[in-house]
Wavefront OBJ file of the C-alpha trace (Angstrom):
o trace
v -21.673 -18.248 6.912
v -24.176 -15.291 5.859
v -25.530 -12.693 8.316
v -29.040 -14.430 7.901
v -27.365 -17.883 9.182
v -25.716 -16.330 12.135
v -28.967 -14.502 13.425
v -30.810 -17.995 12.979
v -27.832 -19.969 15.084
v -28.141 -17.421 17.756
v -31.637 -18.374 18.223
v -30.618 -22.236 19.046
v -29.414 -22.215 22.502
v -27.330 -19.616 24.688
v -23.838 -21.223 23.659
v -24.754 -20.860 20.319
v -25.910 -17.084 20.963
v -22.721 -16.041 22.480
v -20.941 -17.785 19.523
v -23.082 -15.865 17.088
v -23.029 -12.611 18.784
v -19.296 -12.598 18.612
v -19.215 -13.104 14.819
v -22.133 -10.848 14.182
v -20.411 -7.696 15.926
v -17.229 -8.054 15.591
v -16.936 -6.116 12.388
v -19.529 -3.085 12.087
v -19.647 -0.827 9.046
v -21.443 2.174 8.692
v -22.033 3.030 4.950
v -25.222 5.322 4.739
v -27.637 7.420 6.902
v -29.932 4.639 7.192
v -27.529 2.386 8.646
v -26.257 4.904 10.952
v -29.645 6.039 12.060
v -30.299 2.272 12.657
v -27.334 1.333 14.868
v -27.757 4.674 16.880
v -31.388 3.428 17.758
v -29.894 0.227 18.475
v -27.300 1.427 20.828
v -29.514 3.560 23.032
v -32.980 1.521 22.937
v -31.928 -2.213 22.929
v -31.223 -3.442 26.457
v -28.650 -6.004 25.064
v -26.783 -3.571 22.971
v -23.985 -2.987 25.549
v -23.306 -6.657 25.604
v -23.174 -7.043 21.726
v -21.266 -3.777 20.982
v -18.902 -4.403 23.413
v -17.607 -7.265 21.212
v -17.083 -4.962 18.419
v -13.250 -4.950 17.543
v -13.543 -2.988 14.177
v -15.551 -0.001 13.181
v -15.792 1.118 9.525
v -17.438 4.544 8.718
v -17.998 5.447 5.048
v -20.124 5.493 2.045
v -20.469 6.913 -1.419
v -22.219 10.205 -0.119
v -21.443 12.539 2.564
v -24.738 11.578 4.354
v -23.135 10.136 7.680
v -22.814 12.599 10.469
v -19.502 11.491 11.140
v -18.519 14.358 13.785
v -21.053 12.448 16.218
v -19.797 9.073 15.618
v -17.255 9.047 18.443
v -19.991 11.039 21.066
v -22.689 8.062 20.095
v -20.525 4.916 19.469
v -17.431 5.354 21.369
v -18.183 4.286 24.987
v -20.766 1.629 23.749
v -18.090 0.030 21.764
v -15.020 0.251 24.289
v -13.212 -2.391 22.632
v -12.768 -1.177 18.831
v -9.152 -1.635 18.031
v -9.660 -0.779 14.240
v -11.164 2.377 13.123
v -11.635 3.159 9.439
v -13.041 6.460 7.844
v -13.508 5.920 4.095
v -14.716 9.161 2.129
v -15.981 10.897 5.177
v -13.661 13.315 6.642
v -13.914 16.524 4.814
v -12.946 19.982 5.221
v -16.479 21.044 6.753
v -16.217 18.503 9.417
v -17.379 19.840 12.933
v -14.611 20.859 15.394
v -16.277 18.739 17.743
v -15.386 15.579 16.285
v -11.731 16.232 16.840
v -12.663 16.836 20.770
v -14.518 13.564 21.123
v -12.309 11.294 18.838
v -10.192 10.319 21.858
v -13.086 8.550 23.267
v -12.269 5.327 21.392
v -9.681 4.371 23.553
v -8.683 1.134 22.507
v -7.863 2.337 18.892
v -4.346 0.439 17.603
v -5.329 0.759 13.898
v -6.515 3.845 12.094
v -7.115 3.938 8.227
v -8.169 7.192 6.431
v -9.228 6.930 2.809
v -10.411 9.574 0.550
v -10.274 12.455 2.795
v -9.462 15.839 2.740
v -9.274 18.241 5.725
v -8.473 21.908 6.383
v -4.961 21.847 7.441
v -2.299 19.369 8.652
v -3.084 20.275 12.307
v -6.183 18.581 11.651
v -4.637 15.309 10.556
v -2.353 15.422 13.074
v -4.921 15.817 15.891
v -7.005 12.796 14.241
v -3.891 10.613 14.270
v -2.665 11.812 18.040
v -6.188 11.205 19.537
v -5.246 7.141 19.824
v -2.256 7.031 22.131
v -2.177 3.152 21.764
v -2.045 3.652 17.951
v 0.698 1.486 15.971
v -0.938 0.946 12.580
v -1.515 3.937 10.531
v -2.694 3.774 6.696
v -3.336 6.676 4.509
v -4.566 6.934 1.089
v -6.234 9.538 -1.348
v -5.711 12.469 1.191
v -5.283 16.242 0.645
v -5.531 19.724 2.391
v -7.947 22.514 1.731
v -4.994 24.857 1.032
v -2.319 23.406 -0.982
v 0.751 25.493 0.130
v 4.688 25.055 0.660
v 5.140 24.023 4.266
v 8.305 25.554 5.964
v 10.501 23.751 8.187
v 9.005 23.059 11.647
v 11.061 25.128 14.357
v 9.324 23.059 17.260
v 7.800 19.539 16.200
v 4.913 18.596 18.264
v 5.374 15.680 20.270
v 2.978 12.704 20.479
v 2.728 9.778 22.431
v 1.956 7.092 19.389
v 4.623 4.602 18.308
v 4.045 3.028 15.265
v 4.897 -0.552 13.839
v 3.131 -0.298 10.681
v 2.890 2.554 8.393
v 1.412 2.594 4.819
v 1.586 5.901 2.935
v -0.926 4.823 -0.107
v -1.585 6.478 -3.590
v -3.211 9.994 -4.053
v -1.451 11.822 -0.827
v -0.640 15.219 -2.034
v 2.944 16.549 -1.578
v 1.534 19.398 0.805
v 0.048 16.833 3.072
v 3.116 14.532 2.729
v 6.087 16.865 3.414
v 4.636 18.098 7.053
v 3.475 14.508 8.024
v 6.849 13.080 7.125
v 8.352 15.785 9.088
v 6.410 15.414 12.118
v 6.547 11.562 12.275
v 10.145 11.747 12.040
v 10.404 14.506 14.537
v 8.269 13.349 16.742
v 9.611 9.937 17.430
v 6.474 8.568 16.434
v 8.269 5.894 14.175
v 11.114 5.045 16.604
v 9.727 1.372 16.724
v 8.715 1.100 13.134
v 8.869 -2.200 11.743
v 6.760 -2.109 8.291
v 6.860 0.499 5.810
v 4.745 0.336 2.626
v 4.935 3.096 0.275
v 3.010 3.799 -3.015
v 5.601 4.666 -5.718
v 3.873 7.068 -8.471
v 4.400 10.140 -10.452
v 4.181 12.338 -7.081
v 7.248 10.336 -5.709
v 6.141 9.494 -2.325
v 9.443 7.372 -2.067
v 11.035 10.713 -2.143
v 9.680 12.094 1.141
v 9.773 8.508 2.550
v 13.640 8.516 2.307
v 13.497 11.432 4.733
v 11.808 9.377 7.208
v 13.925 6.323 6.540
v 17.291 8.416 7.710
v 15.676 8.601 10.969
v 13.443 5.545 11.440
v 14.834 2.995 9.289
v 17.019 1.241 11.795
v 14.036 -0.660 13.172
v 12.439 -1.734 10.024
v 12.221 -5.358 9.020
v 10.096 -4.963 5.850
v 9.968 -2.043 3.344
v 7.237 -2.749 0.655
v 7.101 -0.441 -2.643
v 3.874 -0.880 -4.981
v 1.823 0.878 -7.624
v -1.752 1.082 -8.107
v -1.883 -1.785 -10.319
v -0.597 -4.038 -7.571
v -3.750 -5.039 -5.697
v -2.142 -8.652 -4.949
v 0.508 -7.351 -3.123
v -1.575 -4.498 -1.260
v -3.739 -7.035 -0.127
v -1.568 -8.003 2.849
v -1.025 -4.447 3.835
v -4.642 -2.658 3.357
v -7.504 -5.061 2.174
v -9.999 -2.322 3.181
v -8.736 0.172 0.574
v -9.046 -2.468 -2.163
v -13.001 -1.998 -2.248
v -12.129 1.477 -3.988
v -9.422 0.801 -5.638
v -10.890 0.312 -9.271
v -13.700 2.830 -8.526
v -14.425 6.372 -8.715
v -12.021 9.303 -9.729
v -8.944 7.275 -8.056
v -8.961 4.250 -10.226
v -5.767 2.463 -11.618
v -6.515 4.671 -14.701
v -5.227 7.726 -12.892
v -1.783 6.969 -13.570
v -1.525 6.642 -17.438
v 1.316 4.651 -19.040
v 2.939 7.815 -20.227
v 3.584 9.170 -16.630
v 5.163 6.075 -15.562
v 8.664 7.017 -16.810
v 8.610 9.761 -14.198
v 8.894 7.300 -11.445
v 12.120 7.663 -10.680
v 12.858 7.409 -6.752
v 13.209 4.311 -4.996
v 12.863 3.677 -1.078
v 16.691 3.152 0.144
v 17.200 0.193 2.274
v 20.763 1.683 3.591
v 19.215 2.882 6.811
v 17.568 -0.239 7.421
v 20.133 -3.324 8.490
v 17.371 -5.538 10.101
v 15.429 -5.782 6.721
v 14.117 -9.269 6.390
v 11.801 -8.488 3.388
v 11.825 -5.815 0.710
v 9.561 -5.158 -2.213
v 10.311 -2.829 -5.041
v 8.994 -1.797 -8.622
v 11.360 -1.540 -11.484
v 10.856 1.202 -14.308
v 8.111 0.240 -16.591
v 9.141 -0.414 -20.162
v 7.879 -1.076 -23.730
v 8.796 -4.549 -25.377
v 11.021 -3.180 -27.940
v 14.771 -2.348 -28.311
v 14.376 1.447 -28.343
v 16.510 2.773 -27.055
v 19.150 0.584 -27.657
v 20.162 0.782 -23.964
v 16.953 0.250 -22.304
v 17.461 -2.967 -20.755
v 20.945 -2.205 -19.648
v 19.537 1.063 -17.968
v 16.886 -1.235 -16.409
v 19.557 -3.701 -14.963
v 21.520 -0.762 -13.623
v 18.136 0.505 -11.797
v 17.903 -2.754 -10.592
v 21.761 -2.859 -9.051
v 21.389 0.587 -7.880
v 18.517 -0.535 -5.430
v 19.974 -3.724 -4.313
v 23.532 -1.878 -3.438
v 21.566 0.152 -0.848
v 20.999 -3.302 1.362
v 22.843 -3.258 4.507
v 23.123 -6.118 6.813
v 22.728 -9.915 6.415
v 19.345 -10.592 7.517
v 17.521 -10.215 4.137
v 15.488 -13.419 3.478
v 12.889 -12.397 0.794
v 12.761 -10.039 -2.170
v 9.866 -9.336 -4.487
v 10.606 -7.421 -7.628
v 7.773 -6.294 -10.076
v 8.236 -4.713 -13.509
v 5.364 -3.590 -15.842
v 6.295 -4.194 -19.850
v 3.914 -3.088 -22.523
v 3.658 -5.244 -25.738
v 3.258 -3.019 -28.861
v 3.475 -3.916 -32.800
v 7.024 -3.067 -32.563
v 7.459 -6.578 -31.096
v 6.594 -8.100 -34.269
v 9.968 -7.121 -36.420
v 12.049 -8.491 -33.382
v 10.208 -11.785 -32.447
v 12.770 -13.778 -34.765
v 15.826 -12.655 -32.662
v 17.039 -15.505 -30.444
v 17.854 -13.441 -27.612
v 15.836 -10.141 -26.581
v 15.398 -7.750 -23.481
v 17.450 -8.875 -20.492
v 18.716 -11.867 -22.530
v 20.437 -9.744 -24.953
v 22.751 -8.231 -22.271
v 26.378 -9.349 -22.563
v 27.888 -11.180 -19.598
v 30.351 -8.546 -19.116
v 27.566 -5.875 -19.029
v 25.963 -7.960 -16.197
v 29.052 -8.357 -14.069
v 28.533 -5.403 -11.715
v 25.186 -6.553 -10.849
v 26.288 -10.197 -10.280
v 28.828 -8.808 -8.120
v 26.183 -7.419 -5.864
v 23.913 -10.370 -5.886
v 26.954 -12.455 -4.493
v 27.535 -9.751 -1.767
v 27.551 -10.694 1.835
v 24.296 -8.932 2.472
v 22.241 -11.334 0.482
v 23.874 -14.355 2.182
v 20.608 -15.418 3.947
v 18.339 -14.748 0.961
v 15.869 -17.638 0.759
v 13.539 -16.557 -2.180
v 13.523 -14.029 -4.652
v 10.465 -13.317 -6.941
v 10.373 -11.522 -10.056
v 6.799 -10.676 -11.236
v 6.278 -9.120 -14.892
v 2.894 -7.718 -15.838
v 2.631 -7.858 -19.455
v 0.184 -5.284 -20.692
v -1.401 -5.459 -24.367
v -3.925 -3.581 -26.387
v -6.890 -5.531 -27.776
v -6.977 -3.521 -30.613
v -3.500 -4.711 -31.664
v -3.414 -8.401 -30.291
v -6.853 -9.291 -29.885
v -6.687 -12.209 -32.224
v -3.059 -12.893 -31.839
v -2.819 -14.639 -28.112
v 0.043 -16.649 -29.815
v 2.130 -13.445 -30.290
v 1.254 -12.402 -26.683
v 2.489 -15.585 -25.250
v 5.405 -15.373 -27.479
v 6.610 -12.121 -25.948
v 6.265 -13.202 -22.295
v 8.070 -16.185 -22.950
v 11.157 -13.999 -24.828
v 11.137 -11.588 -21.791
v 11.102 -14.464 -19.064
v 13.746 -16.473 -20.863
v 16.198 -13.413 -20.052
v 15.385 -13.334 -16.141
v 17.652 -16.385 -15.337
v 20.403 -14.719 -17.225
v 19.950 -11.344 -15.289
v 19.545 -13.007 -12.170
v 21.958 -15.572 -12.549
v 23.715 -15.779 -8.918
v 20.500 -16.478 -7.514
v 19.043 -18.774 -10.107
v 22.061 -20.913 -9.469
v 21.058 -21.137 -6.160
v 17.581 -22.053 -7.029
v 15.865 -19.499 -5.183
v 14.562 -17.398 -8.403
v 10.750 -17.604 -9.092
v 9.345 -15.993 -12.281
v 5.536 -14.898 -12.061
v 3.877 -13.912 -15.184
v 0.862 -12.039 -15.572
v -0.782 -11.145 -18.502
v -3.381 -8.039 -18.725
v -5.735 -7.151 -21.433
v -6.269 -3.270 -21.048
v -8.144 -2.506 -24.039
v -7.049 0.615 -26.134
v -3.779 1.618 -24.410
l 1 2 3 4 5 6 7 8 9 10 11 12 13 14 15 16 17 18 19 20 21 22 23 24 25 26 27 28 29 30 31 32 33 34 35 36 37 38 39 40 41 42 43 44 45 46 47 48 49 50 51 52 53 54 55 56 57 58 59 60 61 62 63 64 65 66 67 68 69 70 71 72 73 74 75 76 77 78 79 80 81 82 83 84 85 86 87 88 89 90 91 92 93 94 95 96 97 98 99 100 101 102 103 104 105 106 107 108 109 110 111 112 113 114 115 116 117 118 119 120 121 122 123 124 125 126 127 128 129 130 131 132 133 134 135 136 137 138 139 140 141 142 143 144 145 146 147 148 149 150 151 152 153 154 155 156 157 158 159 160 161 162 163 164 165 166 167 168 169 170 171 172 173 174 175 176 177 178 179 180 181 182 183 184 185 186 187 188 189 190 191 192 193 194 195 196 197 198 199 200 201 202 203 204 205 206 207 208 209 210 211 212 213 214 215 216 217 218 219 220 221 222 223 224 225 226 227 228 229 230 231 232 233 234 235 236 237 238 239 240 241 242 243 244 245 246 247 248 249 250 251 252 253 254 255 256 257 258 259 260 261 262 263 264 265 266 267 268 269 270 271 272 273 274 275 276 277 278 279 280 281 282 283 284 285 286 287 288 289 290 291 292 293 294 295 296 297 298 299 300 301 302 303 304 305 306 307 308 309 310 311 312 313 314 315 316 317 318 319 320 321 322 323 324 325 326 327 328 329 330 331 332 333 334 335 336 337 338 339 340 341 342 343 344 345 346 347 348 349 350 351 352 353 354 355 356 357 358 359 360 361 362 363 364 365 366 367 368 369 370 371 372 373 374 375 376 377 378 379 380 381 382 383 384 385 386 387 388 389 390 391 392 393 394 395 396 397 398 399 400 401 402 403 404 405 406 407 408 409 410 411 412 413 414 415 416 417 418 419 420 421 422 423 424 425
């Protein structure tokens, strides 16, 4: 029901008023200076404000322009909103933020989920102060973040301790190495991830997985979910970070920031070797063009898959989701008459090693395997030939039961096809 309808319902009777107020004030977003001023005025001048704001569970502060005085948000709204559990700062934390912000932030005493997106602070110590301000924090989500001074951080001789114990951690796209390195060292060394159950990591050219693996060596034993994604994977990101989807395809941090030419640099995967309790994993395979050059390309992709699966330990794994982006080029036209292409062209002998891995006891409890293929093509090349695009998708997908033969035989393999028109690639 829209906001206007809820306001009308609130006028019917006391019972409807209570029910409507619960919904109206449950989630509050401050996206402009006008909105900030209006809410601040209501907070201090409306006698019913304490009752209404006490029902607020989620507060999102962010807008396109830096017009919101974010440094006074805790001072003005923390006490009137004592039950805020989810706090989001979107494009509002910047290097010129007043120091009083870090002092008053702990006034939000009930926060368990903190989301920071598109932020730039002066130093890592400021970021650490923001995270440590909430002793009940168990869910941390970071994306598109940087420090003012890009510099190599030496190993910490003494790791600052914290009371937080995270269960959910999302390391999103756009986090600079100068921020990630000290963050990972601090999270691992301070026992903040001693009870971590769910980890989501963006896999991009900056190879966040490389730093995440340092964390996994210490905190991996409690994990039940490891989720790898890239910036095109909005459908999978939804379950981890729906808030960030609002800015996924806008501004300077859109999906086009990772051009196809850079995707072959994405080489490091999260390792599952330190996580024997895993029940769900998701990872990305190397992006490929739909051709046979070089001639060992698809064998290399199968070997990559094998190397990832070999790191699985324990026997509790239930679900696997794998994604691969492929690009259709005009080279396919000279190959399409071949009966077997791509994974289907691999010999049974070449696939013996990966099939042995798939039959390992580590996958004895496996219930579901999804392979999602995203086929990208250019309108300029195939705009009037959907038949060719469909044929390419069919040729690729027909080889997947061959690649995943042991799991296909058990009826647990599901293939998802997505066709994306990317214009001029």
